[in-house]
VEXPA-20379 format. One record per residue: x, y, z of N, C-alpha, C, CB in turn; residue in three letters; residue number from 1. Coordinates in Angstrom, 1 decimal, decimal comma, padded with zeros to 4 digits, m for minus. Glycine has a CB too. Example, Ala and Ser with C-alpha at 12.3 -4.5 7.8 and 13.67 -1.06 7.14 Angstrom:
BEGIN
- n.x_n.y_n.z_ca.x_ca.y_ca.z_c.x_c.y_c.z_cb.x_cb.y_cb.z_type_seq
- 013,2_m005,7_007,8_012,3_m004,5_007,8_013,2_m003,3_007,8_011,3_m004,5_009,0_ala_1
- 012,8_m002,2_007,1_013,7_m001,1_007,1_012,9_000,0_007,9_014,1_m000,6_005,7_ser_2
END
This chain:
BEGIN
- n.x_n.y_n.z_ca.x_ca.y_ca.z_c.x_c.y_c.z_cb.x_cb.y_cb.z_type_seq
- 000,8_m001,2_000,0_000,0_000,0_000,0_000,9_001,2_000,0_m001,0_000,0_001,2_met_1
- 000,7_002,2_m001,0_001,5_003,3_m001,0_001,2_004,3_000,1_001,4_004,0_m002,4_pro_2
- 002,3_005,1_000,5_002,1_006,1_001,5_001,4_007,3_000,9_003,4_006,5_002,1_his_3
- 000,5_007,9_001,7_m000,2_009,1_001,2_000,8_010,3_001,4_m001,5_009,4_002,0_leu_4
- 000,8_011,2_000,4_001,7_012,4_000,5_001,4_013,2_001,8_001,6_013,2_m000,7_pro_5
- 002,4_013,7_002,4_002,3_014,6_003,6_002,7_016,0_003,1_003,2_014,1_004,8_val_6
- 001,8_017,0_003,4_002,1_018,4_003,0_003,3_018,9_003,9_000,9_019,2_003,2_arg_7
- 004,0_019,9_003,3_005,1_020,5_004,0_004,6_021,4_005,1_006,0_021,4_003,0_ala_8
- 005,2_021,3_006,2_004,8_022,1_007,4_005,3_023,6_007,2_005,3_021,6_008,7_gly_9
- 006,4_023,7_006,6_007,0_025,1_006,4_007,2_025,2_004,9_008,4_025,2_007,2_asp_10
- 006,4_026,1_004,3_006,5_026,3_002,8_007,8_026,9_002,4_005,3_027,1_002,3_glu_11
- 008,5_027,6_003,3_009,8_028,2_002,9_011,0_027,2_003,2_010,0_029,5_003,7_asp_12
- 010,7_026,1_003,8_011,7_025,1_004,1_012,1_024,3_002,9_011,2_024,1_005,2_gly_13
- 013,1_023,5_003,0_013,6_022,6_001,9_013,4_021,2_002,3_015,1_022,9_001,5_glu_14
- 012,8_020,4_001,4_012,5_019,0_001,6_013,1_018,1_000,6_011,0_018,9_001,7_tyr_15
- 013,3_016,9_001,0_013,8_015,8_000,0_012,5_015,1_m000,5_014,7_014,8_000,7_asn_16
- 012,6_014,8_m001,8_011,5_014,0_m002,5_012,2_012,8_m003,1_010,8_014,9_m003,5_leu_17
- 011,8_011,6_m002,7_012,4_010,4_m003,2_011,5_009,8_m004,2_012,6_009,4_m002,0_val_18
- 012,0_009,5_m005,4_011,2_008,9_m006,5_011,9_007,6_m007,0_011,0_009,9_m007,6_ile_19
- 011,2_006,7_m007,5_011,7_005,5_m008,1_011,6_005,6_m009,6_011,0_004,2_m007,6_arg_20
- 012,6_005,2_m010,3_012,6_005,2_m011,8_013,5_004,1_m012,3_013,1_006,6_m012,3_met_21
- 013,3_003,9_m013,6_014,1_002,8_m014,2_015,6_003,3_m014,4_013,5_002,4_m015,6_ser_22
- 016,5_002,4_m014,5_017,9_002,7_m014,7_018,1_003,5_m016,1_018,7_001,5_m014,7_gly_23
- 017,3_003,1_m017,1_017,4_003,7_m018,4_017,0_005,2_m018,3_016,5_003,0_m019,4_lys_24
- 015,9_005,5_m017,6_015,5_006,9_m017,4_016,6_007,7_m016,7_014,2_007,0_m016,8_leu_25
- 017,1_007,1_m015,6_018,1_007,8_m014,8_019,3_008,1_m015,6_018,5_006,9_m013,6_lys_26
- 019,8_007,1_m016,5_020,9_007,4_m017,3_020,7_008,5_m018,3_021,3_006,1_m018,0_asn_27
- 019,4_008,5_m018,9_019,1_009,6_m019,8_019,1_010,9_m019,1_017,7_009,3_m020,4_gln_28
- 018,6_011,0_m017,9_018,7_012,3_m017,2_020,1_012,7_m016,9_017,9_012,1_m015,8_ile_29
- 021,0_011,7_m016,5_022,4_012,0_m016,3_023,0_012,6_m017,6_023,1_010,8_m015,8_ile_30
- 022,7_011,9_m018,7_023,3_012,4_m020,0_022,9_013,8_m020,3_022,8_011,5_m021,1_asp_31
- 021,6_014,2_m020,1_021,1_015,5_m020,3_021,8_016,5_m019,4_019,6_015,6_m020,1_ile_32
- 022,0_016,2_m018,1_022,6_017,1_m017,1_024,1_017,3_m017,5_022,5_016,5_m015,7_cys_33
- 024,8_016,2_m017,9_026,2_016,4_m018,2_026,3_017,2_m019,5_026,8_015,0_m018,5_glu_34
- 025,4_017,1_m020,4_025,5_017,9_m021,7_025,2_019,4_m021,4_024,5_017,4_m022,7_ala_35
- 024,4_019,6_m020,4_024,0_021,0_m020,0_024,9_021,6_m018,9_022,6_021,1_m019,6_asn_36
- 025,8_020,8_m018,4_026,7_021,2_m017,3_025,9_021,6_m016,0_027,5_022,4_m017,8_gly_37
- 024,9_020,9_m015,7_024,1_021,2_m014,5_024,0_019,9_m013,6_022,7_021,7_m014,9_thr_38
- 023,6_020,1_m012,4_023,5_019,0_m011,5_022,1_018,4_m011,7_023,6_019,4_m010,0_ser_39
- 021,9_017,1_m011,4_020,7_016,4_m011,5_019,6_017,1_m010,7_020,8_014,9_m011,1_ile_40
- 020,0_017,6_m009,5_019,1_018,2_m008,6_018,5_019,5_m009,2_019,7_018,6_m007,2_asn_41
- 019,4_020,3_m009,8_018,9_021,6_m010,4_018,1_021,3_m011,6_020,1_022,5_m010,8_lys_42
- 018,5_020,3_m012,4_017,7_020,0_m013,6_016,3_019,5_m013,2_018,4_019,0_m014,5_trp_43
- 016,2_018,6_m012,3_014,9_018,0_m011,9_014,1_019,1_m011,3_015,1_016,8_m010,9_val_44
- 014,7_020,0_m010,4_013,9_021,0_m009,8_013,4_022,0_m010,9_014,8_021,8_m008,8_leu_45
- 014,2_022,3_m011,9_013,7_023,2_m013,0_012,5_022,5_m013,8_014,8_023,5_m013,9_gly_46
- 012,6_021,2_m014,0_011,5_020,5_m014,7_010,3_020,5_m013,9_012,0_019,1_m015,1_val_47
- 010,4_020,2_m012,6_009,2_020,2_m011,7_008,6_021,6_m011,6_009,6_019,6_m010,3_leu_48
- 009,5_022,6_m011,5_009,0_024,0_m011,3_008,2_024,4_m012,6_010,2_025,0_m011,2_tyr_49
- 008,7_024,0_m013,8_008,0_024,3_m015,0_006,7_023,6_m015,1_008,9_023,9_m016,2_gly_50
- 006,7_022,3_m014,6_005,4_021,5_m014,7_004,4_022,1_m013,7_005,7_020,1_m014,3_ala_51
- 004,8_022,5_m012,6_003,8_023,1_m011,6_003,3_024,4_m012,2_004,5_023,4_m010,2_val_52
- 004,1_025,2_m012,7_003,7_026,5_m013,3_002,7_026,2_m014,5_004,9_027,4_m013,8_arg_53
- 003,1_025,3_m015,3_002,2_024,9_m016,5_000,9_024,4_m016,0_002,9_023,9_m017,4_ala_54
- 000,9_023,6_m014,9_m000,3_023,0_m014,4_m001,2_024,0_m013,8_000,0_022,0_m013,3_gly_55
- m000,7_025,1_m013,3_m001,5_026,2_m012,8_m001,9_027,2_m013,8_m000,7_026,9_m011,6_arg_56
- m001,4_027,0_m015,0_m001,7_028,0_m016,1_m000,8_029,2_m016,0_m003,1_028,4_m016,0_gly_57
- 000,3_029,1_m015,3_001,2_030,2_m015,2_002,3_030,1_m016,3_001,9_030,3_m013,8_leu_58
- 002,8_031,2_m016,7_003,8_031,2_m017,8_005,1_030,5_m017,3_004,1_032,6_m018,2_pro_59
- 005,8_029,9_m018,2_007,1_029,2_m017,9_008,1_030,3_m017,7_007,5_028,2_m019,0_ile_60
- 009,0_030,1_m016,8_010,1_031,1_m016,6_010,9_031,3_m017,9_011,1_030,6_m015,5_ala_61
- 011,1_032,6_m018,1_011,8_033,0_m019,4_013,3_032,5_m019,3_011,7_034,4_m019,7_pro_62
- 013,9_032,5_m020,5_015,3_032,3_m020,6_016,1_033,4_m019,9_015,8_032,0_m022,0_glu_63
- 017,3_033,2_m019,4_018,0_034,3_m018,8_018,3_035,4_m019,9_019,3_033,8_m018,2_pro_64
- 018,2_036,6_m019,5_018,5_037,7_m020,3_020,0_037,9_m020,4_017,8_039,0_m019,9_val_65
- 020,6_038,1_m019,2_022,1_038,3_m019,1_022,4_038,2_m017,6_022,6_039,6_m019,8_ala_66
- 023,6_037,8_m017,3_024,0_037,8_m015,9_024,3_039,3_m015,5_025,2_037,0_m015,6_pro_67
- 024,1_039,6_m014,2_024,5_040,9_m013,8_026,0_041,2_m014,1_024,2_041,1_m012,3_pro_68
- 026,3_042,5_m014,4_027,7_042,8_m014,7_028,6_042,5_m013,5_027,8_044,2_m015,1_pro_69
- 029,7_041,9_m013,7_030,7_041,7_m012,7_031,6_042,9_m012,4_031,5_040,4_m013,0_gly_70
- 032,5_042,7_m011,6_033,5_043,7_m011,2_034,3_044,2_m012,4_034,4_043,3_m010,1_thr_71
- 034,7_043,3_m013,2_035,5_043,6_m014,4_034,7_044,4_m015,4_036,1_042,3_m015,1_ile_72
- 033,5_044,0_m015,6_032,6_044,8_m016,6_032,4_046,2_m016,0_031,3_044,1_m016,8_glu_73
- 032,2_046,3_m014,7_031,9_047,6_m014,1_033,2_048,5_m014,2_031,6_047,5_m012,6_gln_74
- 034,3_048,0_m014,0_035,6_048,8_m014,1_035,8_049,2_m015,5_036,8_048,0_m013,5_ile_75
- 035,6_048,3_m016,5_035,9_048,5_m017,9_034,9_049,6_m018,4_035,6_047,3_m018,7_arg_76
- 033,6_049,6_m018,0_032,7_050,6_m018,4_033,1_052,0_m017,8_031,3_050,2_m017,9_ala_77
- 033,5_052,0_m016,6_033,9_053,2_m015,9_035,1_053,8_m016,6_034,3_053,0_m014,4_tyr_78
- 036,1_053,0_m016,9_037,4_053,5_m017,5_037,1_054,0_m019,0_038,4_052,4_m017,5_leu_79
- 036,2_053,3_m019,7_035,9_053,6_m021,1_034,9_054,8_m021,1_035,3_052,4_m021,8_asp_80
- 034,3_055,2_m020,0_033,3_056,3_m020,0_032,0_055,8_m020,6_033,8_057,4_m020,7_gly_81
- 031,7_054,6_m020,5_030,4_054,0_m021,1_029,4_053,8_m020,0_030,7_052,7_m021,9_glu_82
- 028,2_053,8_m020,4_027,1_053,4_m019,5_027,1_051,9_m019,3_025,7_054,0_m019,9_arg_83
- 026,9_051,5_m018,1_026,8_050,0_m017,8_025,3_049,7_m017,9_027,4_049,6_m016,5_leu_84
- 024,9_048,7_m018,8_023,5_048,3_m018,9_023,3_047,1_m018,1_023,2_048,1_m020,4_ile_85
- 022,2_047,1_m017,3_021,9_046,0_m016,4_021,1_045,0_m017,2_021,1_046,5_m015,2_met_86
- 020,8_043,8_m016,7_020,1_042,8_m017,5_018,7_043,2_m017,9_020,0_041,5_m016,7_pro_87
- 018,1_044,2_m017,1_016,7_044,6_m017,5_016,7_045,7_m018,6_016,1_045,2_m016,2_cys_88
- 017,9_046,1_m019,0_018,0_047,1_m020,0_018,2_048,6_m019,5_016,8_047,1_m020,9_gly_89
- 018,1_048,7_m018,2_018,2_050,1_m017,6_019,7_050,3_m017,3_017,3_050,2_m016,3_lys_90
- 020,1_051,6_m017,2_021,4_051,9_m016,8_021,6_051,9_m015,3_021,9_053,3_m017,4_ser_91
- 020,5_052,1_m014,6_020,5_052,1_m013,2_019,4_051,1_m012,7_020,3_053,5_m012,5_arg_92
- 019,8_050,1_m011,9_018,9_049,2_m011,3_019,5_048,7_m010,0_018,6_048,0_m012,3_cys_93
- 018,7_048,8_m009,0_019,1_048,3_m007,7_018,9_046,8_m007,7_018,3_049,0_m006,5_asp_94
- 019,9_046,0_m008,3_019,8_044,6_m008,4_019,7_043,9_m007,1_020,9_044,0_m009,3_ile_95
- 018,7_043,2_m006,8_018,5_042,3_m005,7_018,3_040,9_m006,2_017,3_042,8_m004,7_gln_96
- 019,3_040,1_m006,2_019,2_038,7_m006,8_018,5_037,8_m005,8_020,6_038,2_m007,1_leu_97
- 017,6_037,0_m006,4_016,8_036,1_m005,6_016,7_034,8_m006,3_015,3_036,7_m005,4_glu_98
- 016,9_033,7_m005,5_016,8_032,4_m006,1_015,4_031,8_m005,9_017,8_031,4_m005,4_leu_99
- 014,8_031,4_m007,0_013,4_030,9_m007,0_013,4_029,6_m007,7_012,3_031,9_m007,6_val_100
- 013,3_028,5_m007,0_013,3_027,2_m007,7_014,5_026,9_m008,4_012,1_027,1_m008,5_gly_101
- 015,7_027,3_m008,0_016,9_027,0_m008,7_017,2_028,0_m009,8_016,9_025,7_m009,2_gly_102
- 016,3_029,0_m010,0_016,5_030,0_m011,0_016,8_031,3_m010,4_015,3_030,1_m012,0_leu_103
- 017,7_032,1_m011,0_018,0_033,4_m010,3_017,3_034,6_m011,1_019,5_033,6_m010,4_glu_104
- 016,6_035,4_m010,3_015,9_036,5_m010,8_016,3_037,8_m010,1_014,4_036,3_m010,6_phe_105
- 016,2_038,9_m010,7_016,3_040,2_m010,1_015,0_040,6_m009,5_016,8_041,4_m011,0_cys_106
- 014,8_040,7_m008,2_013,5_040,9_m007,6_013,1_042,3_m007,8_013,6_040,6_m006,1_ser_107
- 014,0_043,2_m008,2_013,6_044,6_m008,4_012,8_044,7_m009,7_014,9_045,5_m008,5_thr_108
- 013,3_044,1_m010,8_012,7_044,3_m012,1_012,1_043,0_m012,6_013,7_044,8_m013,1_cys_109
- 012,3_041,9_m012,0_011,7_040,6_m012,4_012,3_039,9_m013,6_010,3_040,9_m012,7_gly_110
- 013,5_040,3_m013,9_014,2_039,7_m015,1_015,0_038,5_m014,6_015,1_040,7_m015,8_val_111
- 015,0_037,3_m015,3_015,8_036,2_m015,0_017,2_036,5_m015,4_015,2_034,9_m015,6_arg_112
- 018,2_036,3_m014,5_019,6_036,5_m014,7_020,4_035,3_m015,0_020,2_037,3_m013,6_thr_113
- 020,0_034,2_m014,4_020,8_032,9_m014,5_019,8_031,8_m014,5_021,9_032,8_m013,5_arg_114
END
């Protein structure tokens, strides 16, 4: 008799989810993750996140626009006298990075950065 699912007591907490699958499927997942340079955990979390959003009728998370400029880009732009453009397209943005389901967003402008 299968166990009934138990709801999370803390929605902001992190929980383990154990699933059973065939060896063939596991190997295919490993191949995909190795090809994309990501961990199995991040890949599965992204797939589940997309499925939950699709099931609710919510839009799928967009592809990353660009990562936030690093220190080298900031110095180069300053020395060249150029404006530094943030991932949202603005020259000034108070970037507050937030991780949501393994995806990185700027919580100020809502743009996915990684």
